[in-house]
MARDREN-830437 format. One line per 8 residues: number of its first residue (from 1); their letters; for each residue x, y, z of C-alpha. Coordinates in Angstrom, 1 decimal, padded with zeros to 4 digits, always signed. Last residue first. Layout:
NUM = A = X/Y/Z  ...
END
This chain:
573 = WQQRSATT = +000.1/+053.2/-047.4  +000.8/+050.3/-045.1  +003.2/+050.6/-042.2  +004.9/+047.4/-041.0  +007.6/+047.4/-043.6  +008.7/+050.9/-042.7  +008.6/+050.1/-039.0  +010.8/+047.1/-039.3
565 = PFADSVPR = +013.2/+048.6/-041.8  +013.9/+051.6/-039.6  +017.3/+053.1/-040.6  +017.1/+052.2/-044.3  +013.7/+053.8/-044.7  +011.1/+053.4/-047.5  +007.6/+054.5/-047.0  +005.2/+053.6/-049.8
557 = LQQELRLQ = +003.4/+055.9/-052.3  +001.8/+054.1/-055.2  +002.1/+054.6/-058.9  +000.1/+052.3/-061.2  +001.3/+049.8/-063.7  -001.4/+047.7/-065.3  -001.9/+043.9/-065.2  -005.1/+042.8/-066.9
549 = IRQPMASA = -007.1/+039.7/-065.9  -010.1/+038.4/-067.6  -013.5/+037.7/-066.0  -015.7/+035.0/-067.4  -019.0/+036.2/-068.9  -022.1/+035.8/-066.8  -022.5/+039.6/-066.6  -023.5/+039.6/-070.2
541 = SLTAVAAD = -027.0/+040.5/-069.4  -029.9/+038.2/-068.7  -029.3/+037.9/-065.0  -029.3/+034.8/-062.8  -030.2/+035.6/-059.2  -028.0/+033.8/-056.7  -025.9/+036.9/-056.2  -028.9/+038.9/-055.1
533 = QPEPRIRS = -029.3/+042.7/-055.5  -026.7/+043.2/-058.1  -024.8/+046.5/-057.7  -025.9/+049.3/-060.0  -023.9/+050.3/-063.1  -024.3/+053.9/-064.0  -024.4/+054.8/-067.7  -028.2/+054.8/-067.9
525 = PAPGPKID = -028.4/+057.5/-065.2  -026.4/+059.9/-067.4  -023.6/+061.7/-065.6  -020.9/+059.4/-066.7  -019.3/+056.6/-064.6  -015.6/+056.8/-063.8  -013.1/+054.3/-065.2  -010.3/+052.2/-063.8
517 = PANGPEDM = -012.4/+049.1/-063.5  -013.3/+047.8/-060.1  -011.6/+044.5/-059.3  -010.0/+045.7/-056.0  -013.1/+044.8/-054.0  -015.0/+042.0/-055.5  -018.3/+042.7/-057.3  -016.9/+043.9/-060.6
509 = PATGPAGG = -019.5/+042.8/-063.1  -018.2/+041.1/-066.2  -018.2/+042.9/-069.5  -019.8/+042.0/-072.9  -022.8/+044.1/-072.3  -022.4/+046.3/-069.3  -024.6/+045.4/-066.3  -027.5/+047.4/-064.9
501 = GAPIPKQP = -029.9/+046.4/-067.7  -027.1/+046.2/-070.3  -024.8/+049.0/-069.4  -022.0/+050.6/-071.4  -019.3/+051.7/-069.1  -017.9/+055.3/-069.3  -014.5/+056.7/-070.2  -012.4/+053.7/-071.1
493 = TFLANLWQ = -010.1/+054.9/-073.9  -011.1/+053.1/-077.1  -012.2/+056.0/-079.2  -009.4/+058.2/-077.8  -006.9/+055.9/-079.6  -008.2/+057.3/-082.9  -006.0/+060.4/-082.6  -002.8/+058.5/-082.0
485 = DPPDQPLL = -000.7/+061.2/-083.7  -002.5/+064.5/-084.4  -005.1/+064.7/-087.1  -004.5/+067.0/-090.1  -007.8/+067.2/-091.9  -009.7/+066.0/-088.9  -011.1/+062.4/-088.6  -014.1/+061.8/-086.3
477 = RGTTRALR = -014.2/+065.5/-085.3  -015.3/+066.8/-088.7  -018.8/+068.0/-087.7  -020.5/+065.4/-089.8  -018.1/+062.6/-088.8  -018.7/+063.4/-085.1  -022.4/+063.4/-085.6  -022.2/+060.1/-087.4
469 = LENIRQDY = -020.1/+058.6/-084.6  -022.6/+059.8/-082.0  -025.4/+058.3/-083.9  -023.6/+055.0/-084.1  -023.0/+055.0/-080.4  -026.7/+055.8/-079.7  -027.8/+053.0/-082.0  -025.4/+050.8/-080.0
461 = IADAEDLL = -027.0/+051.6/-076.7  -030.6/+051.7/-077.9  -030.3/+048.3/-079.6  -028.8/+046.8/-076.4  -031.6/+048.4/-074.5  -034.2/+046.9/-076.7  -032.7/+043.4/-076.2  -032.6/+043.9/-072.5
453 = LRQMDLQA = -036.2/+045.2/-072.5  -037.4/+042.0/-074.4  -035.5/+039.8/-072.0  -037.0/+041.6/-068.9  -040.5/+041.3/-070.3  -040.0/+037.6/-071.0  -038.7/+037.0/-067.5  -041.7/+038.7/-066.0
445 = DLVQALSG = -044.0/+036.6/-068.1  -042.1/+033.4/-067.2  -042.3/+034.2/-063.5  -046.1/+034.8/-063.8  -046.5/+031.5/-065.7  -044.4/+029.7/-063.0  -047.0/+030.5/-060.4  -046.9/+032.5/-057.2
437 = RGVELLRR = -047.4/+032.1/-053.5  -045.5/+028.9/-053.0  -042.5/+030.3/-051.1  -040.2/+029.8/-054.1  -042.7/+031.2/-056.6  -043.0/+034.4/-054.6  -039.3/+034.6/-054.7  -039.3/+034.3/-058.5
429 = RGEFAARA = -042.1/+036.9/-058.9  -040.1/+039.4/-056.8  -036.9/+038.8/-058.7  -038.7/+039.2/-062.0  -040.2/+042.5/-060.9  -036.8/+043.8/-059.7  -035.4/+042.8/-063.1  -038.2/+044.6/-064.9
421 = ERVADALQ = -037.6/+047.7/-062.8  -033.9/+047.8/-063.7  -034.7/+047.1/-067.3  -037.1/+050.0/-067.4  -034.6/+052.3/-065.8  -032.0/+051.4/-068.4  -034.6/+051.7/-071.1  -035.4/+055.3/-070.0
413 = SERQRGSQ = -031.7/+056.3/-070.0  -031.0/+054.8/-073.4  -034.0/+056.5/-074.9  -033.0/+059.8/-073.4  -029.5/+059.5/-075.0  -031.1/+058.4/-078.2  -033.3/+061.5/-078.3  -030.3/+063.8/-078.0
405 = TRGWAASA = -028.1/+061.9/-080.5  -031.0/+061.5/-083.0  -031.6/+065.3/-082.8  -027.9/+066.1/-083.4  -027.6/+063.6/-086.3  -030.8/+065.0/-087.9  -029.5/+068.6/-087.6  -026.1/+067.6/-089.0
397 = TERVQRRV = -027.6/+065.6/-091.9  -030.1/+068.4/-092.7  -027.3/+071.0/-092.7  -025.2/+068.9/-095.0  -028.1/+068.2/-097.3  -028.9/+071.9/-097.5  -025.3/+072.7/-098.3  -025.3/+069.9/-101.0
389 = TEQQAEQA = -028.3/+071.4/-102.7  -026.8/+074.9/-102.6  -023.6/+073.6/-104.1  -025.6/+071.8/-106.8  -027.2/+075.1/-107.8  -023.7/+076.7/-108.1  -022.5/+073.7/-110.1  -025.4/+074.0/-112.5
381 = QLENIAKL = -024.8/+077.7/-113.0  -021.2/+077.1/-113.8  -022.1/+074.4/-116.3  -024.6/+076.9/-117.9  -021.7/+079.4/-118.3  -019.5/+076.8/-119.9  -022.2/+075.9/-122.4  -022.8/+079.5/-123.2
373 = IRDRLEFG = -019.1/+080.0/-124.0  -019.0/+076.9/-126.2  -022.2/+078.0/-128.0  -020.7/+081.4/-128.8  -017.4/+079.8/-130.1  -019.3/+077.4/-132.4  -021.7/+080.0/-133.8  -019.4/+082.5/-135.5
365 = NGFNWSLE = -018.3/+080.1/-138.2  -014.7/+079.9/-136.9  -013.1/+083.2/-136.1  -009.6/+081.8/-135.3  -007.2/+084.6/-135.1  -003.5/+083.8/-135.7  -000.4/+085.9/-135.3  +002.9/+084.1/-136.0
357 = VGYRTGEA = +006.3/+085.4/-135.0  +009.6/+084.9/-136.7  +012.8/+083.1/-137.2  +013.4/+080.7/-140.2  +016.6/+078.6/-140.5  +018.2/+077.8/-143.8  +018.7/+075.4/-146.7  +016.4/+075.9/-149.6
349 = YLVGSPDR = +013.2/+074.0/-149.8  +011.3/+072.2/-152.6  +013.8/+070.2/-154.8  +016.9/+071.1/-152.9  +018.1/+067.5/-153.1  +019.2/+067.4/-149.4  +016.0/+069.2/-148.2  +016.6/+070.4/-144.6
341 = THAVVAAL = +014.0/+072.6/-143.0  +014.6/+074.7/-139.9  +011.9/+076.5/-137.9  +012.0/+079.0/-135.0  +008.5/+080.4/-134.1  +007.4/+083.0/-131.6  +003.6/+082.8/-130.9  +000.8/+085.4/-130.9
333 = TPFRQSKS = -002.8/+084.5/-130.3  -005.9/+086.4/-131.3  -008.9/+086.9/-128.9  -012.3/+085.1/-129.0  -010.7/+082.0/-127.6  -010.2/+083.7/-124.2  -014.0/+083.5/-123.6  -013.9/+079.7/-123.5
325 = RDVEARAK = -010.9/+079.7/-121.1  -012.6/+082.2/-118.9  -015.7/+080.0/-118.7  -013.6/+076.9/-118.0  -011.9/+078.8/-115.1  -015.4/+079.6/-113.7  -016.3/+075.9/-113.9  -013.1/+074.9/-112.1
317 = EIQQEMEQ = -013.8/+077.4/-109.3  -017.4/+075.9/-109.0  -015.9/+072.4/-108.8  -013.6/+073.6/-106.1  -016.5/+075.0/-104.1  -018.4/+071.7/-104.6  -015.5/+069.7/-103.3  -015.3/+071.9/-100.2
309 = LEPSVTES = -019.1/+071.4/-099.6  -018.7/+067.6/-099.9  -015.6/+067.7/-097.6  -017.7/+069.3/-094.8  -015.4/+071.3/-092.5  -017.1/+074.6/-092.2  -020.6/+073.7/-093.0  -020.6/+070.8/-090.5
301 = AQLASDEN = -018.9/+073.1/-087.8  -021.7/+075.7/-088.2  -024.5/+073.2/-088.0  -023.0/+071.5/-084.9  -022.4/+074.8/-083.3  -026.0/+075.7/-083.8  -027.2/+072.4/-082.5  -025.4/+072.7/-079.2
293 = APMWQVPV = -022.1/+071.9/-077.4  -020.7/+069.8/-080.2  -019.5/+066.2/-079.4  -015.8/+065.4/-079.8  -015.0/+066.5/-076.3  -017.3/+063.8/-074.9  -015.1/+061.1/-076.5  -017.0/+058.4/-078.5
285 = NLQPLWGP = -016.9/+055.2/-076.6  -016.0/+051.8/-078.3  -015.8/+048.6/-076.3  -012.7/+046.5/-076.8  -012.6/+043.4/-079.0  -011.9/+039.9/-077.5  -015.3/+039.0/-076.3  -015.7/+036.4/-079.1
277 = QPTFGFYR = -012.4/+036.0/-081.1  -011.8/+038.5/-083.9  -011.5/+037.6/-087.6  -008.9/+039.6/-089.4  -008.8/+042.1/-092.4  -010.2/+045.1/-090.7  -012.8/+046.2/-093.3  -014.0/+042.9/-094.8
269 = TFRAQADM = -013.5/+041.1/-091.5  -016.0/+043.4/-089.8  -018.5/+042.7/-092.6  -018.0/+039.0/-092.1  -018.4/+039.4/-088.4  -021.7/+041.4/-088.9  -023.0/+038.5/-091.0  -021.9/+036.0/-088.4
261 = RQSELAHQ = -023.7/+038.0/-085.7  -026.8/+038.1/-087.8  -026.7/+034.3/-087.9  -026.0/+034.2/-084.1  -029.1/+036.4/-083.6  -031.2/+033.9/-085.4  -029.7/+031.1/-083.4  -030.4/+033.0/-080.1
253 = QALAGAQR = -034.0/+033.7/-081.2  -034.5/+029.9/-081.8  -033.0/+029.2/-078.4  -035.3/+031.8/-076.8  -038.4/+030.3/-078.5  -037.4/+026.8/-077.4  -037.1/+028.0/-073.8  -040.5/+029.7/-074.0
245 = SAAQRLDN = -042.1/+026.6/-075.3  -040.5/+024.5/-072.6  -041.7/+027.0/-070.0  -045.2/+026.9/-071.4  -045.2/+023.0/-071.2  -044.1/+023.2/-067.6  -046.8/+025.7/-066.8  -049.3/+023.2/-068.2
237 = RGVAGLEA = -047.8/+020.3/-066.3  -049.8/+020.4/-063.1  -048.6/+021.4/-059.6  -047.8/+019.8/-056.3  -047.8/+016.2/-057.6  -044.3/+015.4/-056.6  -043.4/+014.9/-060.2  -044.9/+018.3/-061.0
229 = RREEIRAL = -042.7/+019.9/-058.3  -039.6/+018.3/-059.8  -040.7/+019.5/-063.3  -041.2/+023.0/-061.9  -037.6/+023.1/-060.7  -036.3/+021.8/-064.0  -038.4/+024.4/-065.9  -037.1/+027.2/-063.8
221 = QGIIRASE = -033.5/+026.2/-064.6  -034.3/+025.8/-068.3  -035.9/+029.2/-068.3  -032.8/+030.7/-066.9  -030.6/+029.0/-069.5  -032.8/+030.1/-072.4  -032.6/+033.7/-071.1  -028.8/+033.5/-070.9
213 = AAVRAKDE = -028.7/+032.3/-074.5  -031.0/+035.2/-075.6  -028.9/+037.8/-073.8  -025.7/+036.4/-075.2  -027.2/+036.6/-078.7  -028.1/+040.2/-078.0  -024.6/+040.9/-076.8  -022.8/+039.4/-079.8
205 = FRHLELLA = -025.3/+041.0/-082.1  -024.6/+044.5/-080.8  -020.8/+044.1/-080.5  -020.7/+043.0/-084.2  -022.8/+046.0/-085.1  -020.5/+048.3/-083.2  -017.4/+047.0/-085.1  -019.3/+047.4/-088.4
197 = TLAELLVN = -020.1/+050.9/-087.5  -016.5/+051.6/-086.8  -015.6/+050.3/-090.2  -018.3/+052.3/-091.9  -017.3/+055.5/-090.2  -013.6/+055.0/-091.1  -014.5/+054.3/-094.7  -016.7/+057.4/-094.8
189 = QRTGYLVS = -014.0/+059.6/-093.3  -011.3/+058.3/-095.7  -013.7/+058.9/-098.6  -014.4/+062.4/-097.5  -010.7/+063.2/-097.4  -010.1/+061.6/-100.8  -013.0/+063.6/-102.3  -011.6/+066.8/-100.8
181 = GQAAEQSE = -008.3/+066.1/-102.4  -010.1/+065.3/-105.7  -011.7/+068.8/-105.5  -008.2/+070.4/-104.9  -006.9/+068.6/-108.0  -009.9/+069.8/-110.1  -009.3/+073.3/-108.9  -005.6/+073.1/-109.9
173 = ASRIGAGI = -006.6/+071.8/-113.3  -009.1/+074.6/-113.9  -006.7/+077.3/-112.6  -004.0/+076.0/-115.0  -006.4/+076.0/-118.0  -007.4/+079.5/-117.2  -003.8/+080.6/-117.2  -003.2/+078.9/-120.5
165 = AGGDLLAM = -006.3/+080.5/-122.1  -005.5/+084.0/-120.9  -005.8/+085.7/-124.3  -003.0/+083.6/-125.8  -000.1/+086.0/-126.1  +003.5/+084.8/-126.3  +003.1/+081.1/-127.1  +006.3/+079.3/-127.8
157 = RVEANVAT = +007.2/+077.3/-131.0  +010.3/+075.3/-131.9  +010.3/+073.6/-135.3  +012.3/+070.9/-137.0  +011.5/+069.8/-140.6  +013.2/+067.0/-142.6  +012.7/+066.9/-146.4  +012.7/+064.1/-149.0
149 = YSERGRRL = +012.2/+064.9/-152.7  +011.5/+063.0/-156.0  +011.7/+064.8/-159.3  +009.5/+065.3/-162.3  +010.9/+067.5/-165.1  +013.1/+070.5/-165.6  +010.3/+072.9/-165.1  +009.3/+071.1/-161.9
141 = KADGTNTG = +006.8/+068.4/-161.1  +007.2/+067.3/-157.5  +007.4/+063.8/-156.1  +007.0/+062.7/-152.5  +008.6/+062.8/-149.0  +007.8/+064.4/-145.7  +009.6/+064.6/-142.4  +008.8/+065.8/-138.9
133 = VKFTPWRA = +010.2/+067.3/-135.8  +008.2/+069.4/-133.3  +009.3/+071.1/-130.1  +007.0/+073.1/-127.8  +008.2/+076.1/-125.7  +007.0/+076.3/-122.1  +003.8/+078.0/-121.0  +001.8/+074.8/-121.8
125 = GRATNVDH = +003.8/+073.0/-119.1  +001.6/+074.4/-116.4  -001.4/+072.6/-117.9  +000.5/+069.3/-118.1  +001.7/+069.6/-114.5  -001.9/+070.3/-113.3  -003.1/+067.3/-115.3  -000.5/+065.1/-113.5
117 = GASELAAR = -001.9/+066.3/-110.2  -005.4/+065.3/-111.3  -004.0/+061.8/-111.9  -002.5/+061.8/-108.4  -005.9/+062.7/-106.9  -007.6/+060.0/-108.9  -005.1/+057.5/-107.6  -005.8/+058.7/-104.0
109 = AKRVDPYE = -009.5/+058.2/-104.5  -008.9/+054.6/-105.7  -006.5/+054.0/-102.9  -009.1/+055.2/-100.4  -011.8/+052.9/-101.9  -009.4/+050.0/-101.8  -008.5/+050.5/-098.1  -004.8/+051.3/-097.7
101 = DILAYLAD = -004.7/+054.7/-095.9  -007.8/+054.8/-093.7  -007.6/+051.1/-093.1  -003.9/+051.0/-092.0  -004.7/+053.3/-089.1  -007.8/+051.2/-088.3  -005.9/+047.9/-088.5  -003.3/+049.2/-086.1
93 = LLRRQGGD = -006.0/+050.4/-083.8  -007.7/+047.0/-083.8  -004.5/+045.2/-083.2  -003.7/+047.4/-080.2  -007.2/+047.1/-078.9  -007.2/+043.3/-079.2  -004.0/+043.1/-077.2  -005.3/+045.5/-074.6
85 = SALTGPTL = -008.6/+043.5/-074.4  -006.7/+040.3/-073.9  -004.7/+041.8/-071.1  -007.9/+042.7/-069.3  -007.6/+044.3/-065.9  -006.0/+043.6/-062.5  -003.8/+046.1/-060.7  +000.0/+046.0/-060.5
77 = HQALRLVV = +001.7/+048.6/-058.2  +004.9/+050.4/-059.0  +006.4/+052.3/-056.1  +006.9/+056.0/-055.8  +009.0/+056.9/-052.8  +008.2/+058.3/-049.4  +011.3/+058.8/-047.2  +011.3/+057.9/-043.4
69 = PDPAAAAT = +013.7/+060.0/-041.4  +017.5/+059.3/-041.4  +019.0/+057.8/-038.2  +021.0/+060.1/-035.8  +024.7/+059.2/-035.7  +025.8/+062.5/-037.2  +024.0/+064.4/-034.5  +025.7/+062.4/-031.7
61 = NASTSAPA = +029.1/+062.9/-033.3  +028.5/+066.7/-033.5  +027.9/+066.9/-029.8  +024.6/+067.7/-028.2  +024.7/+070.8/-026.0  +022.6/+072.8/-028.4  +019.7/+070.4/-028.2  +018.9/+068.2/-031.1
53 = PAAAAVMG = +015.9/+069.0/-033.3  +013.3/+066.2/-033.3  +013.5/+063.6/-036.1  +015.6/+061.3/-034.0  +013.2/+061.6/-031.1  +010.4/+060.8/-033.5  +012.3/+057.8/-034.8  +013.1/+056.6/-031.2
45 = IDTDLDRD = +009.5/+056.9/-030.2  +008.5/+054.9/-033.3  +011.1/+052.2/-032.4  +009.9/+052.1/-028.9  +006.4/+051.7/-030.2  +007.6/+048.9/-032.5  +009.3/+047.2/-029.5  +006.1/+047.6/-027.5
37 = AAAVPAAA = +004.1/+046.1/-030.3  +006.5/+043.2/-030.5  +006.1/+042.7/-026.8  +002.4/+042.8/-027.1  +002.5/+040.4/-030.0  +004.7/+038.0/-027.8  +002.6/+038.1/-024.7  +000.0/+035.6/-025.9
29 = AQLAQLAS = +002.7/+033.1/-026.9  +004.4/+033.5/-023.5  +001.2/+033.0/-021.6  +000.4/+029.9/-023.6  +003.9/+028.5/-022.9  +003.5/+029.1/-019.1  +000.1/+027.4/-019.1  +001.6/+024.4/-020.8
21 = LCCAAALL = +004.5/+024.2/-018.3  +002.1/+024.5/-015.4  -000.1/+021.7/-016.7  +003.0/+019.5/-017.2  +004.2/+020.2/-013.6  +000.8/+019.4/-012.2  +000.7/+016.1/-014.1  +004.2/+015.2/-012.9
13 = QRLRTHCR = +003.2/+015.9/-009.2  +000.0/+013.8/-009.5  +002.0/+010.9/-010.9  +004.5/+011.0/-008.0  +001.7/+011.0/-005.5  +000.1/+008.0/-007.2  +003.4/+006.1/-007.2  +004.0/+006.9/-003.5
5 = AHWGM = +000.5/+005.6/-002.6  +001.1/+002.4/-004.5  +004.4/+001.8/-002.7  +002.8/+002.4/+000.8  +000.0/+000.0/+000.0
END
């Protein structure tokens, strides 16, 4: 018994020692952060003391040994974005810059301009002397009999007085060259507008097809839930059949939109020369500074920079020059002539060089010259009338583009509000169905309304972008006469997101902190992206697209100190 008692006593002592050791280790672990904080506090106090001015009694060695204060330096910080979009944007911009110089219509207009330049050189060359060399041969009957002859003629002629015909011809050729330059400028603008329109049409049908596919997916989910309820005998199968019909209709609409997307993609490839991957192209936003302030400024800018009006002005100048050329034919012409004829046999001509001037006055029959002048005057009148017609068309186009832009902005805003309300109604109907107070038919009707409004909103968004491009083209801001470098890059600079019922088409929602795009929403209500109300709610927009990552360099201030590495690394700026 004594031995067992001693063993139990020894075991109790060992257990008590182990418990004490465990408690001591726990206390040490809990006190470690406090000690570290105390050390950091001591370091901070030392840093403040080092930064404070030293008293006068401090020696120079003590002042030299003081640590340096914390220095803020610019550090590069990588933020997420879309690398694929940046690559697509670079390739798209390269294709655009090549397009406005190498597209077949542009090359055709440039060839016409170069041809007009050759006509100007020809007209200016009329002031220079002309050289002519010829020969003739035959038989001549002379007093001494019939003899054969062969003569070589060389002549130099220069017009001295022509009544202004040469000058009028030069002005006519120069006006035609300037008109062809305006045609080239207008062609480049039209090609750029058509190419950007093709890009927007491709975006439009991609987003609409995505909306239809998402709609079919949601209806399928609702149908599966309803089918389980029907199997349990809670409901009938009429609503299930309606859901199957709606799903088939949504899939058919998706295939129709995919067909239109393929047409838009073929048109895109015709202009840009490559086939893009889905979701690879960047969104297009017309810069706000390209838009005129009001309708009057739009009309004034359109008349000032319109290539069509510039072309008509040059055509009128050409017609006036043709009138002057026709009138100059009523006056005599004077030319200096130097001629030499060589006849080796001396049958017709004697050796020698002839110097002189020639005066000629072509009267004709009196009617031909008059009709030529009247024809030139009628052509001038026709060009002036055509100029007024073009001016009215330019004003009409500018006014219509301005009106469509203003009404399209309101349409986009109203449809964004309608989509938001339709989504809320759909959510309410779905939740009522979950708690057994609604029917599937009501949910399907709400979903159909939301899908229709989403498709209408996509049309409104891209119609508005196209209207803004047309207005920019009419006012000359789409492609100025002498654009600065990288002018078109502003079209793809993220300025404002394009919504699709609260989510931008073709972009993923940024719900996580740190994933927000580096853009600021515009003032219009339709351009603001609201947060989703329920993460479990499937939306019909393109928010289901996978997110892509972009790494961008941003500057960030961080403390750097060689004297206090612990404190500098602990602080977060």
